[in-house]
C-alpha positions in Angstrom: 0.0 0.0 0.0 1.6 3.2 -1.1 2.0 6.4 0.9 -1.2 8.4 0.7 -3.4 5.6 -0.4 -6.7 5.6 1.4 -9.4 3.2 2.3 -12.7 3.6 4.2 -13.2 2.1 7.7 -16.6 0.7 8.8 -18.1 1.6 12.1 -16.8 -0.5 15.0 -13.7 -1.7 13.2 -10.4 -1.1 14.8 -7.3 0.4 13.2 -3.6 0.4 13.8 -1.4 3.5 13.8 2.2 3.1 12.7 5.3 5.3 12.5 7.7 3.6 10.1 11.4 4.2 9.6 12.5 4.4 6.0 15.7 4.2 3.9 16.8 4.8 0.4 19.6 2.3 0.6 19.6 -1.2 -1.0 16.7 -3.6 -0.3 16.6 -5.7 2.8 18.3 -9.1 2.3 16.7 -11.6 4.7 16.3 -15.3 4.2 14.1 -16.0 7.3 11.3 -14.1 9.0 12.5 -11.8 11.8 10.1 -10.1 14.3 10.8 -6.4 14.7 8.2 -5.6 17.4 4.9 -6.8 18.7 1.7 -5.6 20.4 -0.7 -7.8 22.3 -4.2 -6.8 23.4 -7.5 -8.5 23.8 -8.8 -6.7 20.7 -5.8 -7.2 18.4 -2.3 -8.8 18.3 0.1 -7.2 15.8 3.6 -8.2 14.7 5.9 -6.2 12.5 8.2 -8.6 10.7 10.9 -8.6 8.1 9.9 -11.1 5.3 12.2 -11.5 2.4 13.1 -8.0 1.1 10.0 -6.3 2.7 8.6 -5.3 6.1 5.1 -6.6 6.8 2.5 -6.3 9.5 0.7 -9.4 10.7 -2.7 -9.0 12.4 -4.7 -11.4 14.6 -8.2 -10.3 15.8 -10.9 -12.4 17.6 -13.5 -11.8 14.9 -11.2 -13.0 12.0 -9.9 -16.5 11.3 -6.2 -16.9 10.7 -3.4 -14.4 10.5 -3.7 -11.6 8.0 -0.6 -9.9 6.5 -0.1 -6.4 5.1 3.0 -5.8 3.1 4.2 -2.2 3.9 5.6 0.3 1.4 9.0 -0.9 0.0 10.6 2.3 1.5 9.8 1.1 5.0 12.8 -0.5 6.7 11.8 -0.8 10.4 9.0 -0.6 12.9 10.4 0.3 16.3 7.5 0.4 18.7 3.7 -0.1 18.6 1.3 2.0 20.6 -2.5 1.4 21.1 -4.9 4.3 21.3 -7.4 4.6 24.2 -10.4 3.2 22.2 -8.1 0.5 20.8 -8.8 1.6 17.3 -5.3 2.5 16.1 -1.7 1.6 16.9 1.5 3.7 16.5 5.2 3.0 16.6 7.7 5.7 17.4 11.2 6.3 16.3 13.5 9.2 15.4 14.3 10.9 12.1 12.0 11.0 9.1 9.1 8.5 9.5 6.2 7.3 7.5 3.1 7.8 9.7 0.4 5.3 8.6 -3.0 4.4 9.9 -4.0 0.8 9.2 -7.5 -0.5 9.2 -7.3 -3.7 11.1 -10.5 -5.3 9.7 -9.6 -4.6 6.1 -5.8 -4.9 6.6 -5.2 -1.9 4.5 -3.6 1.6 4.9 -6.2 4.2 5.6 -3.9 7.3 5.5 -0.1 7.9 5.5 2.3 10.8 5.3 6.0 11.6 6.1 7.0 13.4 9.3 10.0 14.4 11.4 10.2 13.3 15.1 6.6 12.3 15.7 5.7 11.9 19.4 2.7 10.1 20.8 0.8 11.4 23.7 0.7 9.4 27.0 -2.8 8.1 26.3 -1.8 7.1 22.7 -4.5 9.3 21.2 -2.5 12.2 19.7 0.6 12.5 17.6 2.6 15.7 17.4 5.1 16.0 14.5 6.9 18.3 12.1 5.8 17.8 8.6 8.5 16.4 6.2 9.4 18.5 3.1 11.6 17.9 0.1 15.2 19.2 0.4 14.7 21.3 -2.7 11.4 22.9 -1.5 11.6 26.7 -1.9 10.1 27.2 1.6 12.1 25.3 4.3 10.0 26.7 7.2 9.0 24.0 9.6 5.3 23.1 9.7 3.9 21.6 12.9 0.8 19.4 13.2 -1.2 17.2 15.6 -3.0 14.1 14.5 -6.0 12.8 16.5 -5.9 9.0 16.1 -9.5 8.6 17.2 -11.2 11.2 14.9 -14.0 10.0 12.6 -16.8 7.6 13.0 -19.6 6.0 11.0 -19.0 4.6 7.5 -15.8 6.5 6.8 -12.8 7.6 8.8 -10.6 10.4 7.5 -7.5 11.1 9.5 -6.7 14.7 8.8 -3.8 16.3 10.7 -4.3 19.8 12.2 -1.7 22.5 11.6 -0.6 24.3 14.7 -0.1 27.6 12.7 -2.5 27.2 9.7 -2.2 30.8 8.4 1.2 31.9 9.6 3.9 33.3 7.2 6.7 33.3 9.8 9.8 31.1 9.1 9.9 28.4 11.8 12.7 26.0 12.9 12.1 23.4 15.5 14.7 23.5 18.3 13.6 20.6 20.5 11.6 17.4 20.4 7.9 17.4 21.2 7.2 16.8 24.9 3.7 15.7 26.0 3.5 17.1 29.6 -0.2 16.2 30.0 -2.4 13.7 28.1 -3.7 16.7 26.0 -0.8 19.3 26.0 2.4 19.2 24.0 5.3 21.6 24.4 8.3 22.3 22.2 10.8 25.0 21.4 10.4 26.9 18.1 12.6 29.5 16.5 10.2 31.9 14.7 12.3 34.1 12.4 15.2 34.8 14.9 13.2 34.6 18.1 13.1 31.4 20.3 9.6 30.7 21.6 8.3 28.0 23.9 5.1 26.8 22.4 2.3 24.9 24.2 -0.5 23.3 22.3 -3.6 22.0 24.1 -6.1 19.7 22.5 -9.8 19.7 23.4 -12.0 16.8 24.3 -13.2 16.6 20.7 -9.6 16.2 19.5 -9.3 19.6 17.9 -6.6 22.2 18.8 -8.2 24.3 21.5 -5.3 26.5 22.5 -1.9 27.6 21.2 0.3 29.9 23.2 3.9 30.9 22.6 6.3 32.5 25.2 9.4 34.2 23.8 12.7 33.6 25.6 14.9 36.5 26.6 17.7 35.5 24.3 20.0 38.4 25.3 20.0 37.3 28.9 20.6 33.7 28.0 23.2 33.8 25.2 26.6 35.4 24.8 26.3 36.5 21.2 30.1 36.7 20.8 30.4 33.0 21.4 27.7 31.8 19.0 29.2 29.5 16.4 28.7 30.2 12.7 26.5 32.9 11.1 23.3 31.9 12.9 21.3 34.3 15.1 21.9 34.2 18.9 18.7 32.2 19.3 20.3 29.3 17.3 22.4 28.5 20.4 19.2 27.6 22.3 18.9 24.1 20.9 17.9 20.7 22.3 16.5 21.4 25.7 14.7 18.9 27.9 11.3 20.2 28.9 9.4 19.1 32.0 6.4 20.4 33.9 7.1 22.1 37.2 4.8 20.8 40.0 2.4 23.2 41.5 -0.5 25.4 40.5 -1.0 26.4 36.9 1.0 25.2 33.9 4.7 26.0 34.3 7.4 24.3 32.3 11.1 24.1 32.8 13.7 24.0 30.0 17.1 22.6 30.7 19.6 23.1 27.9 22.7 20.9 27.2 26.1 22.4 28.0 26.9 25.0 25.4 29.8 27.5 25.3 27.6 30.4 24.2 25.0 29.9 27.0 25.0 32.1 30.1 21.9 30.3 31.5 21.1 26.7 31.0 17.8 26.5 32.9 14.7 28.6 32.6 11.0 28.4 33.8 8.1 29.5 31.6 4.5 30.0 32.8 1.6 29.5 30.4 -1.7 29.4 32.4 
């Protein structure tokens, strides 16, 4: 099933959500089946395997006889981890780098939707996926585009998994400066350089799965970075890269960023309050 190919899902049928690592190198050479990862639940058992020169997904469900197998796109080279969403409709696996994100209809054993993404991160409940949209290297606009996918959207005779953009109408140039951190089941936080300003961004999802709130708090770069020590030609904010982000216990929503050791940094830890 090729990237972007779709299929409908009937009411009550479960789905798998997968994040698949890809490669442009030579095909896999494998003479025997090898299990990459598994997921076991009362509603579905799934196994990602290497079979010949392809990666495949094997599915077992109580209402189907025998094991069904779905050959994944030839570009897929690994499945690292499988995650089950709260209503047990979809499964996801998470890895680093550029991944193919695919929703698989368990009953039909077919890909319902798929796209490429950087560093997707699944929420603690398994319902949401935050990610940076992949783009061609030769694309004229190299600004980062951020999205959130609700794995449980849609019902009835057709399920369409449509990611939501965090900044749908924004013309600012964005560059992601951290991974995505889910600090509550419905709130993801990350560091974004918008033009030459580093901003801590919090995205909260509503109970209906849509983005309910997006807030950005700019960091005081001048107080955190020694501009004379910044490597290369980048702006001072480019030194604020790769922080770990955690929630500070207490009232309200306060996050703490801790940056790795960097010669240009005057301050490596900062707290930011949102609400």
